[in-house]
C-alpha distance (Angstrom), angle and dihedral (degrees) to the residues before:
residue distance angle dihedral
X1 . . .
X2 3.81 . .
X3 3.78 128.8 .
X4 3.76 110.2 -146.0
X5 3.78 107.3 -65.5
X6 3.88 96.4 -13.0
X7 3.79 124.0 119.0
X8 3.91 111.2 -83.9
X9 3.78 120.8 -103.1
X10 3.86 114.0 -139.0
X11 3.70 127.8 -153.8
X12 3.88 117.4 -176.3
X13 3.70 130.7 -173.7
X14 3.80 147.3 115.1
X15 3.78 112.3 -65.3
X16 3.77 91.9 -125.9
X17 3.90 89.9 59.1
X18 3.81 91.8 59.3
X19 3.84 108.1 86.6
X20 3.79 90.9 -169.4
X21 3.85 92.2 63.8
X22 3.73 114.3 76.8
X23 3.83 125.8 -170.1
X24 3.81 125.8 -154.1
X25 3.74 134.3 -175.4
X26 3.81 119.5 -171.5
X27 3.85 88.4 -15.3
X28 3.82 94.3 -54.3
X29 3.79 121.3 116.2
X30 3.80 118.8 -118.4
X31 3.79 142.1 174.6
X32 3.83 97.6 -138.7
X33 3.78 140.1 41.7
X34 3.77 114.8 -102.4
X35 3.86 133.5 -168.1
X36 3.80 113.5 -80.5
X37 3.85 127.0 28.7
X38 3.83 117.0 -7.5
X39 3.82 125.3 -174.7
X40 3.79 113.8 -148.4
X41 3.82 115.0 -161.7
X42 3.74 129.9 -177.3
X43 3.79 126.3 -154.9
X44 3.81 111.0 -167.1
X45 3.77 135.2 149.1
X46 3.72 131.6 -171.7
X47 3.80 122.1 -148.9
X48 3.75 107.7 -130.0
X49 3.77 95.9 -141.9
X50 3.82 91.4 53.9
X51 3.84 100.6 55.0
X52 3.71 136.2 53.9
X53 3.75 118.3 -114.9
X54 3.82 112.7 -106.5
X55 3.76 148.2 90.8
X56 3.80 114.7 -51.4
X57 3.86 127.8 -169.9
X58 3.83 118.5 -152.4
X59 3.77 118.7 -162.7
X60 3.82 122.9 -174.0
X61 3.80 127.3 -173.3
X62 3.79 125.9 -174.9
X63 3.84 112.3 -157.6
X64 3.81 127.2 -177.3
X65 3.82 119.4 -124.1
X66 3.82 90.6 -97.4
X67 3.84 90.5 58.6
X68 3.87 98.3 -103.9
X69 3.80 114.7 138.8
X70 3.77 112.4 -117.6
X71 3.81 97.3 -176.0
X72 3.82 142.7 -34.7
X73 3.84 135.2 -154.0
X74 3.79 133.1 -170.4
X75 3.89 130.2 -170.8
X76 3.71 133.7 173.9
X77 3.82 121.4 -151.1
X78 3.78 139.8 167.5
X79 3.86 114.1 -115.7
X80 3.78 114.5 -159.6
X81 3.75 98.7 -145.7
X82 3.88 129.8 138.4
X83 3.81 114.0 -21.1
X84 3.81 114.8 -103.6
């Protein structure tokens, strides 16, 4: 997570340990990736009084245990937090 030109914050862990990340295969919820199509959903919220207003970039990378990159995603959004 990076706010505008600030230094990035990094959070690293196994995908199964992040309760905010939900996996589904064929509409059924799962705790691990399986061959075929997988849906990856994220359920986050930010408390307005705890963050500064501004543009934030979120980058996610999923790597396999051997270090190979499986996929990555990046999105930028404006969070209406505390006024500057």
